[in-house]
C-alpha positions in Angstrom: -3.5 -17.5 -3.3 -7.1 -17.8 -4.5 -7.7 -17.2 -8.2 -10.5 -14.7 -9.0 -12.9 -16.2 -11.6 -13.6 -14.8 -15.0 -17.2 -14.0 -14.0 -16.1 -11.9 -11.0 -13.4 -9.7 -12.6 -14.0 -9.2 -16.4 -10.8 -8.6 -18.4 -11.1 -7.8 -22.1 -9.1 -9.1 -25.0 -6.4 -6.4 -24.6 -5.8 -7.3 -21.0 -7.8 -4.3 -19.6 -10.5 -4.2 -16.9 -13.9 -4.3 -18.6 -15.7 -1.0 -17.8 -12.7 1.3 -17.6 -10.9 -0.4 -20.5 -7.6 0.4 -18.8 -4.5 -1.7 -18.2 -2.4 -1.2 -15.1 0.3 0.8 -16.8 -2.4 3.2 -18.1 -3.4 4.5 -14.7 -1.4 6.6 -12.2 -1.5 6.3 -8.4 -2.9 9.8 -8.1 -6.4 9.8 -9.7 -8.9 12.6 -10.2 -12.5 11.5 -10.7 -15.1 13.6 -12.4 -18.8 12.8 -13.0 -19.1 14.3 -16.5 -17.2 12.4 -19.2 -16.7 15.8 -21.0 -14.9 17.1 -18.0 -11.9 14.7 -18.4 -10.5 16.8 -21.3 -11.1 20.0 -19.2 -8.7 18.5 -16.7 -6.2 16.9 -19.0 -5.7 20.1 -21.0 -3.7 21.3 -18.1 -1.3 18.3 -18.3 2.1 18.9 -19.8 1.8 15.6 -21.6 -1.0 13.0 -22.1 0.3 9.4 -22.3 -3.0 7.5 -22.6 -6.5 8.2 -23.6 -9.1 5.4 -23.1 -12.9 5.4 -23.5 -15.6 2.8 -22.9 -19.3 3.8 -22.4 -19.3 6.8 -19.9 -15.9 5.9 -18.6 -13.2 8.1 -20.1 -9.6 8.2 -18.7 -6.7 10.4 -19.6 -3.3 9.8 -17.9 -0.4 12.2 -18.2 2.0 14.4 -16.2 2.2 17.9 -14.7 5.9 18.5 -14.2 7.2 15.2 -12.8 3.8 14.2 -11.2 1.9 11.5 -13.0 -1.9 11.9 -12.8 -5.0 10.2 -14.2 -8.4 11.7 -14.7 -11.3 9.3 -14.9 -15.0 10.0 -15.5 -17.5 8.1 -13.3 -20.8 9.1 -14.6 -23.5 10.0 -12.1 -24.4 8.1 -8.9 -23.1 5.7 -6.3 -23.6 2.6 -8.5 -21.1 3.9 -11.0 -18.7 4.6 -8.1 -18.9 0.9 -7.2 -17.6 0.1 -10.7 -14.9 2.7 -10.9 -13.4 2.3 -7.4 -13.3 -1.5 -7.6 -11.7 -1.5 -11.0 -9.1 1.2 -10.1 -8.2 -1.0 -7.1 -8.0 -4.0 -9.3 -5.6 -2.3 -11.6 -3.3 -1.4 -8.7 -3.6 -4.5 -6.5 -4.6 -7.5 -8.5 -2.3 -9.3 -11.0 -4.6 -9.4 -14.0 -2.6 -12.3 -15.6 -2.8 -14.7 -12.7 -6.1 -13.2 -11.4 -4.6 -13.2 -7.8 -4.2 -10.4 -5.3 -0.7 -8.9 -5.2 1.4 -9.5 -2.1 2.4 -5.8 -2.0 -0.4 -3.3 -1.6 -0.4 -0.1 -3.6 -2.5 2.7 -2.1 -4.1 5.2 -4.4 -4.9 8.9 -4.0 -8.4 9.5 -5.3 -9.7 13.1 -5.5 -13.1 14.0 -6.9 -13.7 17.2 -8.7 -17.4 17.8 -8.7 -20.4 20.1 -8.5 -22.9 20.2 -5.7 -25.6 22.1 -3.9 -25.0 24.1 -0.7 -27.0 23.5 2.4 -25.8 26.6 4.3 -26.7 30.2 3.4 -23.1 31.3 4.1 -21.6 28.8 1.6 -22.4 30.7 -1.6 -22.5 29.7 -5.2 -19.1 29.4 -6.9 -17.3 28.7 -3.6 -15.4 25.4 -3.0 -16.0 22.7 -0.4 -13.7 20.0 0.8 -15.8 17.2 2.3 -14.6 16.2 5.8 -17.0 13.2 5.8 -19.1 11.5 3.2 -22.6 10.7 4.6 -24.5 8.4 2.4 -28.3 8.2 2.0 -27.9 5.5 -0.6 -27.5 1.8 0.1 -24.3 0.9 -1.7 -22.0 0.5 1.2 -24.4 -1.9 3.0 -23.4 -4.5 0.5 -19.8 -4.5 1.9 -18.2 -5.2 5.3 -17.3 -1.9 6.8 -15.8 -0.9 10.2 -16.3 2.6 11.4 -14.1 4.4 14.0 -15.6 5.8 17.2 -16.0 9.3 15.8 -17.9 8.0 12.7 -20.1 5.9 14.9 -21.0 8.9 17.1 -21.6 11.2 14.2 -23.9 8.6 12.5 -25.8 8.0 15.7 -26.3 11.8 16.1 -27.5 12.1 12.5 -30.0 9.3 12.7 -31.3 10.7 16.0 -31.6 14.2 14.5 -33.3 13.2 11.2 -35.2 10.1 12.2 -34.5 8.8 8.6 -33.9 5.3 9.9 -37.6 5.2 10.9 -38.4 5.1 7.2 -36.6 3.2 4.5 -33.2 4.9 4.7 -30.2 3.5 6.5 -27.4 6.2 6.4 -23.7 5.4 6.6 -20.6 7.6 7.0 -16.9 7.6 6.2 -14.2 10.2 6.8 -12.1 11.9 4.2 -8.3 11.1 4.1 -6.7 13.5 6.6 -3.4 13.3 4.6 -5.3 14.8 1.6 -7.7 17.1 3.4 -4.8 19.1 5.0 -3.8 20.4 1.6 -7.2 22.0 0.9 -7.9 24.5 3.6 -7.1 28.0 2.2 -10.0 28.9 -0.1 -12.1 25.8 0.6 -15.0 25.5 3.0 -14.9 22.3 5.0 -18.0 20.3 6.1 -19.9 17.1 5.8 -20.9 16.1 2.3 -24.1 14.2 2.0 -24.6 11.8 -0.9 -28.1 11.3 -2.3 -29.2 8.4 -4.6 -31.0 10.8 -7.0 -31.3 14.5 -8.0 -35.0 15.3 -7.5 -36.9 13.7 -4.7 -33.8 12.4 -2.9 -32.5 16.1 -2.8 -35.9 17.5 -1.8 -37.0 18.9 -5.2 -40.7 18.9 -6.0 -41.9 18.7 -9.6 -45.1 16.6 -9.9 -44.5 14.1 -7.1 -44.8 14.7 -3.4 -41.9 14.0 -1.1 -41.6 11.1 1.3 -39.3 13.2 3.5 -40.5 16.8 3.1 -38.3 18.0 6.0 -35.1 16.6 4.5 -33.5 19.9 3.5 -34.3 21.5 6.9 -33.0 18.5 8.8 -29.7 18.4 6.9 -29.1 22.1 7.2 -29.8 22.2 11.0 -27.6 19.1 11.8 -24.6 19.7 14.0 -22.0 17.3 15.5 -19.5 19.2 17.6 -17.8 21.5 15.1 -19.1 19.6 12.1 -22.1 20.6 10.0 -23.5 19.5 6.6 -22.2 21.9 4.0 -23.3 20.4 0.8 -24.9 17.4 -1.0 -24.3 15.6 -4.3 -24.4 12.0 -5.6 -20.9 10.4 -5.3 -18.8 11.3 -2.3 -20.0 8.9 0.4 -19.5 5.9 -2.0 -15.9 7.1 -2.8 -15.1 7.6 0.8 -16.6 4.3 2.0 -15.2 2.1 -0.7 -11.9 3.9 -0.7 -11.4 3.5 3.0 -12.5 -0.2 3.0 -10.0 -0.8 0.2 -7.2 1.1 1.9 -7.0 4.1 -0.4 -6.8 7.9 0.4 -9.9 9.8 -0.8 -11.1 13.4 -0.9 -14.1 15.1 -2.5 -13.7 18.7 -3.8 -16.8 20.3 -5.1 -17.8 23.7 -6.4 -21.2 25.1 -5.3 -23.5 25.6 -8.3 -26.8 25.9 -6.4 -27.5 27.2 -2.9 -30.6 25.5 -1.8 -31.2 27.9 1.1 -30.8 31.2 -0.7 -32.4 29.6 -3.9 -29.6 30.9 -6.1 -27.7 29.3 -9.0 -24.3 30.0 -10.4 -24.4 32.4 -13.4 -21.7 30.4 -15.2 -21.3 26.8 -14.3 -18.5 26.2 -16.8 -16.4 28.9 -15.3 -17.1 27.7 -11.7 -15.9 24.2 -12.6 -12.8 25.6 -14.4 -11.9 27.6 -11.3 -12.1 24.5 -9.2 -10.0 22.5 -11.6 -7.3 25.3 -11.9 -6.9 25.8 -8.1 -7.1 22.1 -7.1 -4.7 20.9 -9.8 -2.2 23.5 -8.8 -2.3 22.3 -5.2 -2.0 18.6 -6.3 0.9 19.4 -8.6 2.8 21.5 -6.0 2.2 19.2 -3.0 3.4 15.9 -1.7 0.1 14.2 -2.8 
């Protein structure tokens, strides 16, 4: 078995992966990711017991139990680049022997579920409602640095999207990955389902105009009007496609759950973002705790 060099996987003095500062025993196989580091405590306050609390830079992790179910909550910070760090290091904790720096013979799949905030791209998906992303469609470039293999549905959806938006005629090369069906099936009642688009920024990449003009002024309209069979784009944010793409490539089960804080079609914003996030956490944690996830 090939040994992974010190420069490729950084392990600190206490035997933890560098960015997350976690050792294998400090992370569960069911993991909730949140963008905001302050949101980790908002999740773990619902745990019956917290076993581990770790923090390094924007990466905070709490691991504990709800009943007999062991769960970790890890903050990622904002953007696909941070997802690259978090997903690879979570996988390393599960599937690389940090002592010998070799890949374990037995693969351990992880359940990785994002709790996030997002903007709606459909008038009938209002603020404060929940969305479970059926697909992650990336407008960033992260997954182009990895070998990926799409299934036929993903290839057809991507072709239809590129044809509809003509984004590939510019400098954007979209990619797509599906959510885990085994996780998605638990989040139907009370959750809208649709394609989640991931953008590499908050302002121009999401069609917002402040002082700079847009390179893609029709982006919002093109995303809203896209259809592929029964699928449409319900929302956009900044992490989902990277989680889905890397998670699928690594063999893990991933799902992104988001609460709508802004509706970009009706131009409305949630009156209480904190309450909206708390409602998402409460409902989704209960489903995770009560299900076979």
